[in-house]
N, C-alpha and C positions, 0 to 999 in steps of 0.2 A: 503495500499499500503506499510505495514510496513514489512521487514523479522523477522522472529525470529533470537534471537540472534547466536546459535548454526550455524544455515544459514549463516547466515553474516562470524560468526570465520571459517568455513569450506571454505569458496568462497576463505579467505583471504589466509590460511595455502594451498589450493592448488594451487593459485597464485605465492605465495613464493616458494613450492617446486618446481615447473612446470619451475620457469625462472631459478632459482639456475642450478636444471640439466638438462636443456638445453645448460649451457654456456658453457660445452665443447666441444662442437659443435665448439665453434670459434674459436678453440684452433687448427692447423694443425699436423700432426704427423711429427716427425724427424728421418733423417736417423740416424740407428745406427746397432752395433754388440752385439751379447751376448753371454757371454762366461757360459758354464755350464760344469759340471763334467759329465765323459761317462757315469756313470748311475745316477740314481734319487738320492740317499743317498750321495753321491759323491758332496763335496765343493771346489769353486775356493779358493786355496791358495792365500797368498798375494804374496809370490814372485811370481808364474803365474800371476797374476793381474800387478807385476810391471815390467813383461817381455815382458807381451802384449801393454803396454805404450810404452816401450824402441823398440819396432818392429814397433808399427804404427808410430814415430817419426822417426825412420830411413827412411820411405818409403815417408816422408815428408805430412803428413796426419796430420792435424792440429784436433786433437781430446777434447772434455769436460774431466771431473775429471771422475773416474769410478765412477758407480753407483753401489753399492753390494745389493744387494735384498736375497728374499730367494730363487728365483730361476735364480740366478746368477748375473753376475756383466753385465752391461750394458755399453756400450761406445758409445756415440752418436759422430757422425761427421756431416759434413757439407751438404755434397751432394752426390748422389748416387756412383758415379766416387771414392768419396773418401772412402767411404763403400765397395766398390768391392776390392780397394788395400788394406785396413786394415783389413779385413775378411782374404786375402790371408797372409799378413805378420804375423797374429795371429797364424794362422792355421800351419804357415811351424813352428813356433818359438814353439807354444805346443804340436805339435805332436798330435797323438790319444788319448791322455791320457783326452782331451776336447772336447767339440763340439761349435764348432766354428761359428753362425750360423748370419744372414741376418736378421735384423727387422727393425720395424717403430716405434721408441719411442715417447710415448705421452707425450706434451706439456702442458697436463693441471694444472695449478696453484696447488700447495700444499694442501690449503685452501680446494679447493674443491677436489682433492683425498682423504683429510681425510674425506670427506663426501658422498666417493664412490661414486661418480659423474663420470660417462665414457659417451664419446661420442660415437655416433650412431657406427656401424661396418658398413663401405662403400666394397659393391660389386665390383667385379674385374671389372665391366665395370667403376664405377666410380671412384675408387681408385687404382686398382690393387693390388697384393697380392704378393705370395711368390710363385715361380715354381721350381719343383722339378723333375728331371730325373733321374730316378733308370732305373739299367742293373740288370738284373736276372741273375743269373749263374746257367746255363742251364747243365753244366757239375757237378756241385753237385748235382743238382736234378738226371742226371743218375746215379751216383755214390748211391747217398742214395736210387735209386730203384734197384741198383746191390745188395747193401747190405740188403736189405730187400728178396731178392729173395734167397740168400745163405740158411736160415732156411729149405727154401721149396725143396730145391733141395736135402738138407743133408735128409730131411723127405725119399721124393721119392727114392733115393739111398739106403736108409737102409730098407725100403719097397720092394725093388725087390731085397736085399740081396747083392748089388754090394760092393764090397769092394773099398775104396779109400782112399789116405791118409791125403786130407785136401781139403776144396776148400777157396779162395781169393779173394779180389777186383787189377787188377793188372793195371794200367790205366784205359783205359776206357772199361775190359772185365774183365769178371771172368776167372777165373782159375782153373781147378781139376786137382789133382795128382795123378794118380794110381801107383802101382807097375807092371802092367804086361799091355799086350798092348794086349791082351783076353779083362781083367778087363776095361779097358778102351772103348772098344768096346761094350763091355755089356750098360755102362753106356752112351754113344756114343747113343746107340739104345733108351735107356730107355728117356734122355733126349730130344731125340729128337721127341718122342711121345708125351710126358706130357709139353713140352715148347717150343712150335713151333716159338716162338718169337727169339728164340736165332740162329743165324749162330754160324757154328761150323769150327775149324781148330784144326790141331793135328801138334803136334812136342813133341821131343825127346832129353833131356840133361842128360849126363850121369846116365844112367839108370835110368831115371825119366821119366815118360810117361804124358804128359801135354794133357789136353781139353782146349781149348780156346772158350767160349761162348760169342758173341758179338751180342748184341739188330739191330735185324734186322732194316732198313731205317723206316718203317712206324712206328715202337715201339719209334722209337727214338724220330719221331716228336709228335706223341701222348702223349708223356711222358713232351716233351717240354710245350705242349700247356697246359696239364694240370697244371704244372706246375706256369706255365704265369698267366691262370685264376682265380688259388687258389689264389697266390700272389695279385691279382686285388683283388677277393673278401676278402683277410682277410684284404688290406689297405683300402679301404673301411668302412671294420666293424672299423679299427681303426681312421679312420678320423671323423666315427660318436661318438665314443668313446670318441676324443678330443674335440667335441661339436661346430665341423666348419660349419659352414650355407654355404649352396653352391658352396660347393666344386665339384671339378672337378675331377675325378681317370680314368684314360682312356690308354688302349694300345697303342702302337707304336713300330712298325715293329715286327718283330720276338720275341725279347727279354726284350723289354723297355718298360715300364710305365710312364706316365706322372700324376703327383700330382700337382695341382693347388689351393692353399688355400688363400682365400679371408679374407682381415681383423683380421690376425692373430696376437696375442698377443705376443705368445710365441713361435719362431720359433725353439728355441732350443729345448724346449721337443717334436715340432712336429717331429723335423729332427731326434732327438733319437728316440722316438716311432715309426715312420714309418719304417725306415730301420733296427730295430731290429731286428734279427733272432733268438728269443731266445725260448728255451723250458726245461722241468723238465724230469729227469728219476728219477724214483724209485726203487732203489737198494740197497739188503740187505749186511751188513759190513760182511767181510771175516772173521768168528769167528773161522773157522779151523785152521786159521796164526795169530792166537791173539799174538800181544807182537814183530810181526816182525818189523825188522828195514829199518827204509823210505830210509835207504839210499841205500838199496841194493836192485836189482832187483825185482819185485812182482813174487808172485810164479804164475803158470799155472796157469789159470780161474781168477785171480784178476787183480785189478790196482790201483796203487797210484792216491790219490786226494786229491789237498789243498784243506783246509777249504777257506770260502769267507772273513773271516776276518784275516787271513792269522798269525793270534794271538794263533792257536792252530796247534799242530803236524796233517800230513797229515793221511790221514784215508786208510784203503784198502779194497775195495770194491769186490764185486763179479761183472763179466763181465755180467751177465744173469741179463737182464734189466725184471722189473717187469710191471710198465706199462711208458708211456711216456707222453706229454704235448697234443698229437695227442689226447687222450683219453678225455680230460676236456670239460666238457659240459658247465660249470659253473665258477665261481670264484671272489670274491668280499673281498676286505680288511674289518678286523674290529681290534678291540681287544681280546686279551683272559684273564683270568681272573687274571694276572698280570699286567693288561693296559700297554701290550706288544704288538707290533704291528704281526699282523699274517693274513694269504690268508685262506680265507674256500673255499674248493674244491668239486665240483660236478662231478663225472665222468659219462660217460656213460654205455650203458649197459654193455658191452663187457669189458669195461675198471675194472668196477666194479666186474664184475666176476673174471678177472684174479687176481684182489686185493684179493679180499674173498678168493682165492684156497693158493694164498702166501701167507697169515697170519694167515690162518686157520693150516698149516704144521708148521710154525715158530712161534708158542708163545714165548713171553721173549726173543726173538733174534733183534738184533739192526737192523734199517732200515735207511737207507740214503737219501737225496733227493737233486738230482746233478742237478746242473745248467748249459746246455750247450748254447752257444751261439755263433755264427760266426760272426767275428770279420773282420775289410781291415785295412791292415798297410799300411799306406801311407809313400812312399821314394822319396828320392828326388835326384836328380843325374844332372850331366854335360857331353852332348853330344859332339860328335869332335868338332862340332861347338860352342861352349860354354855355351849352350843355358841349361836353364832350362827343364828339363824332370824329370815327375811327373807318378812313379810306384805305382800299389796298387797291394797290397800280403795280399790273405786270411788267416785266421789261425783262429781256433776255441780256446775257453777257456770253460773248465772243472773244476766247483769250487762246493765246497758242502756247502748248506744253512744251513744242520742241520742232527744230526744225533738223532733217539729217539728210545726207545724200546717198539716192540708190545706188548703192554698189552690185547688188544684182538682180534678179529676177524674183520679187517676193510672193509667196504662195498665201496659206491659209492660215501660217503661223511665223508670228514675229514677234520682235517686243518694242514699247514704249517706254523711253528713259526723259532725262529732264524733270522727273520729279522733287519736289521738295522735302518730302519725310518717307520714312516707310510710314505715316499713320495715312498719308494722302495717296501711298499707291494703293495702301489695303484696300480704302474706301473707293477709290474710283472699281477696282476689280471689282468688290461686291457690288456695285452699283450696274457695271458692266455687266456682270453673271446672273445675278439676279433680273436682266430685262429691262429694258429701255420703258418707259411711258409712255403710251401713245396721247396724252395731254397732261399738260401741270396740272398739279394740284395744289390746292392751299388749306391752312390750318383755319377752319372757323370756328373751332371749338379745341380748349384743351381742359381738365380737368382730372384731378384724383378720383375716384370714384372710391364709396366704401365696399365693406364685403357684402356682395349680393343677397346671403342670407339671412343679415340683420346681425349686430351686436349680441342681439338679446336671445337668439337661437344656437350662436355661436358661444355664448357661454352656458347656455343650456347643456349643448353637446362637451364641452370642457367639463363640465361638473359631472356630469354623467358617468362620462369615462375612468375622471379619479375617483367615484362613489364607485365604480366596479372595478379598480385595482385596489380600493381599498378595503372592498369584501374579500377580494381574493386573496389577499395578506393575510387578514384575519384568518379566514376557511385554513390556510396554508399552516400558521402558526399554533391553531388549536386542534389539526389533525395530525400534523407531522413533527412538532416542536423544534426541536434542533434543527433538524434538517427540512421542516419548511421556514425557519428562518435564512438557513443557505439558499433556498429556492427563492425566497425574495430578492435575496441580495444579488445573485444570480440575472433574476427578472428586471431588476433595474437597470444593471450592466448591459441587457437587453436591449431596454430603449436607449441607452449611453451610444452604442454601437450603432443600431439604426439611425440615429440623428445625426451624428456623426458621420455615417459613409453620406447620408443624404445633403447634407450641406457639401463634401467634398465634390458629390455627382452633378452637385446642380440640378436636383430633383425639386419638383413643385408639390408641396404638401397641399392638396385639398383635404375638404371634410370624407372622402371615400378615401383616402391617403391615412384618417387617422380611423376608421375603421380595420382599415389592412392594417396599421397599427396596436390596435387593440387583439386582435384575430392573430398575430404572430404572437404577441407577449402571452395569448392564453394558450398556443401551440407550445408554446417553452415549460408553463407550468402545468399543461398536459403530460409534457414529456416528464417532468420531475416526478409526477402522480403516479405513471406507468412504471418508473425507478424504485418509487419508495416500498409500491404494495408489493413490485418484484423481491424486496430486500425482508418486508414483513412475512412473504411466505416462505423464505428460504430461513429466515428464523423461527418460524413455527415446524417447519421441516428437522430440526435441532442442529443447523450449521451454526456455528462460531458465529459474531457479530463482525469479523474481519473478513471472512469469508461470505458472510452473509451480503454484507456491502459489494465485494468481487463478482458474485454470481449475479447481483441485482442489475447492476450496473451493465455486464457481458450479455446476461441473458434477454435484457431491454432492448439493448441496441439494434437490432433487428428489424425490431415492430416500430423502434422509431421512425429509423434510418426509411423504412418503406413508406410509413404514410407521410414524411415530411417530404419524400423526392416523390409522389402523385400530387402532392398540393404544389411543389414548386414548378412541375410538368404544366400543370393547368395555369398557374401565375405566369410561365413563358409565354404559352399561346394569347393569353390575355394582353402581354406587353407588347407582342408581336401583333397582333391584328386590331386589339382596342384603341379606342384612342378617348381624350377628356378623363372623366371621373373612373372608365373603367380602367384606364391605362394607370391614372394615381394610385388608384385602390391594389393593383397588382404588384405596381413597383415596390412600395411599403412592405405587400408580404412575402414577396420575395427575398427583399433584404432581409426582413425580420425574420423569416424561414433560417436563414444561412445563418445569421446569428446567433437564433435560437440553439441551434444544433450546437453551437461553440461552448455557448454559457451554461444550456440543459445537462450537458453531458462533461464537458471538460473540465467547464470552471467549477461546477458542483462537485464535480469527484474530487478535484485537486483540493478544494477546502473541507471535506470532509475527510481526504487519507490524511491533511493535515490535523484534525480533531481528532479521529480516531488511529491512526496509524502511528508506529511507533513504539504502543505500551500496549498493556495488557489489558484490556476491557471485559466486564461481566453483563452491561448488558447498553444496548442503543438507546437516544432519546427520539423514538421513533413512532 
């Protein structure tokens, strides 16, 4: 009845580690606001921090000292009401240069944080989370579809040998210019047969004959539905990339999407990534006008664009786009041979073919990567009644990331360099990998949401769980005496191991997960009941106390293993095929079963061996 030294050391280490890494769950989170740069590589300046502090103090909110970290600045407040006031004040003061998001800051002591000990993530039903309401700009989706139709119209008019002066997007329709009414009529007949989705109207101005093309209502509705559906898919991909468990992304109304993220620790990053409408365009530098003056208008067929770092002069690019981010099928951030951040990109079949054709004919020509982002500018003004009015103004930012000479024919795989930081490279890869948004989205509402079950129901659930555990503890001590105390100690260790493992794995705990914990604890006690009853039977058969202990553990092991293994198989199937509450229940049950196999058999046997081993015993307290 003596364990090997390594087994005792292992048990002691497991106990110490489990207790330490379960302690963070005793410290509740605190309301806070988080300030980060508008882009991943941007940092919050000391001036911005001071301005934020002054803005918070001006609205009468008491806040703790700012905490500057790698992911921005965190300012803690006392309650949710102060949190909303502080966010509104800081957002008005700092403007669109920074992202100001609601957050729940951990209160884990520094010594536990230094050990990377983190509490379990709680689901929306237990702790709540962050609620975002985003609105899809359907006008931008329609405008993008009209822009994409221009090249098809030009091709059909050229093939039909119809003379026209130009095609442009005007408001919510396309406008085709003709020199004569006969050309317009010929073009109208051609477009009517090839593009039935357009309604036509005609007007004449100063000797110019116009043909206006508007999308039919059915086509407009189809484009709107496609835009919202694609944005839904992209948002779900981005949420998965963020690693948020049990998140909800669903459509609301005609053009809005609701996103709820339980237990998010970096809401500023989530807000920046979710609403960011960013893509890439690959264009050749206009080498024909090399040396042109940036202060003068761009020549026909070219456009001036600034560099992202604003340290180099603007570059003149051709208007023709080779490939856009829509053709990116894969992207990941890594480092080049000089240890500088880069993004390795994979194109789909069509994108790879276009890139190959373009670079084959333009070897040793400079090609630029243009970063295109749709943003929203928030303006504040006073109405006639003196009330604050918030107005959102959309705008587009186009910046050159890098310019490189085409040394060889490029295919579907290449890399982008010239990025400022690994964080910027990771965010760009995430946006490209998750897919492009069909239309820009703007944050209409942001708030922290309380537990969906209500605090009263949660309190009742916790009280009932504690009452059940207390009754089990009393029953084990009353029925098995010293052995019952040992089983109770193992049960508490089982809970500590389960909580520490869930915190380490980043698993989300929901109310069904609590049920899984209670069930696994019951399984742990059940295993000890089987062992203790077997020991009693061996004592009744006349075995000595030590022999009865050894026989009880050895002969009950097979039964315990079979029953736990069957439950573990079922839990594994639920994890693989289930979702939401079912998966949360199965995860906690599986971890609890594995922990109970260790605590109910190995740990209790070690403690009982320490109590009754190595000495003469006449009776057992069982």
